[in-house]
N, C-alpha and C positions, 0 to 999 in steps of 0.2 A: 560659581567657580571661576568664571571669566574675570570678574572684578578682582579676585585674588591674584590671578596671573598678571593682569594689567597693572596692579599695584606693585608687584614684584618687578615687572619690567620697568616701571617708572623709577623705582628705587635704584635699580642697576644702572639705568641710563643717567640718572641724576649723579650718581657716584662717578661714572665714566666722564661726564661733562666737567665735573669739578675736581677731579683727581689731579694733584700736583705732580704725580709721577708720569714719565713719558709712556710707560707700559705697565700694565697690571696683569696678574693671572686671575683665573676664576677663583682660586683659593683666597687671593687677596681680597676680592670682592666679598666673598662669603664672610671672612673674618671681620671686615669693616661693617657689613650690614648687621651681623650678629652683635657687634659691639654697640650698635645703635638701637638694639632691641628688635630688629626685624628677623623673622624666621624665614630664611631662604636656604634651600639645599643646594649642594654643588651641582647636581644634575639640572636643576632649574636654571642656575646661572649659566651653565654651558649651553643649554637650549636657547636661552634669551640672547646670549652672545652670538650664537650661530645665526639667529634671525637678524641681529643687528649687522653682522658681517654681510649677510645676503642683501640687506637693504642699503648697504654702503655707509651706515652711520659709524661703524667700527671697523678697524683694520686688524687682521690677525697676523701675527708674526710667529713662525714656527722656530722654536729654539731646541737645543739638544735635550732639555728637560721637559719639553712640552710647549704649549702655546702661551703667548702673552698677547695682550690686546691694547689698542690705542683708539681713543675717540677721535674721529675726523669730522664729524658733523654732517649736516645735510648738504653742505656745499662741497663736501669731500676735500676739505682743505688740509690734506696730508701730503707733504712733500717727501721725496725720497730721502731716506736717511739710512745710516748704517749702524751695525751693532758690533761692539768689541766685548769679548768675554775674557776675564782674567782667569787663567788656569790655576792660580794659587788660591785666591779668596772667593772666586765664583761671581764677583760683581759683573753685572751687565751694564755696559755704557751705551747710551744713545748718542750717536755722533751725527751732526749735521755739518758737513764739510764740503766746500766747493771742489776741492781737489779729488776727494773720493767719488764725487758724482761723475767724474770723467772716466772712471774705470769701466763701468758697464757699457757705455758707448764704444770705448776702445775695444773691449772684448767682442762686441757684436761686429764691429767693422773689420777687425783684423783676424778674428778667429771664428766668426759665424755662429757665435754662441750667445744666446740671450740670457742674461743673469736676472734672477728673481731676487731683488734686494730684501724682500720680506722674509726670505729663507736663508739669507746670507749672514754669517757671523764670522768675524775674524778673531782668532784665539791668540793669546799671548799673556804678558804680565803687565799689570797696571803699574803706574809710577810708584805707588806705595809699596807694592810687593817687590818691585825691582830694587827699591832702596832698603828693603828688609823691615819696613815699618807696618806691614799689614798685620792686623790683629787675628787673622785666621790661620 
């Protein structure tokens, strides 16, 4: 049984390492692995992701609809970034912006409040939805 769980962990980790998306959900991982012929259940994926988060290989971001995950590697090469969510189409944008990185230090220095960027999402309308071109 240990070999089976180890194989599943390897499959999940390999997907996380090579995933072109900045964030994925456990459901995304299950769909991908099933499309590749691997039999992996959602509970197993969550369990393995939790272990990877504990070990520092993966970072968890809490969103309004649940958690999503990002591979950061053994060197923990994940820099702070922000999330923008469109209220119209639901698209989640991964934003790496020098200006936004000044917000958390400002809030800490001037308001005594430490922001957890992994749980911070800014809501609004994406460019396409503002222009009326969103397909949703």
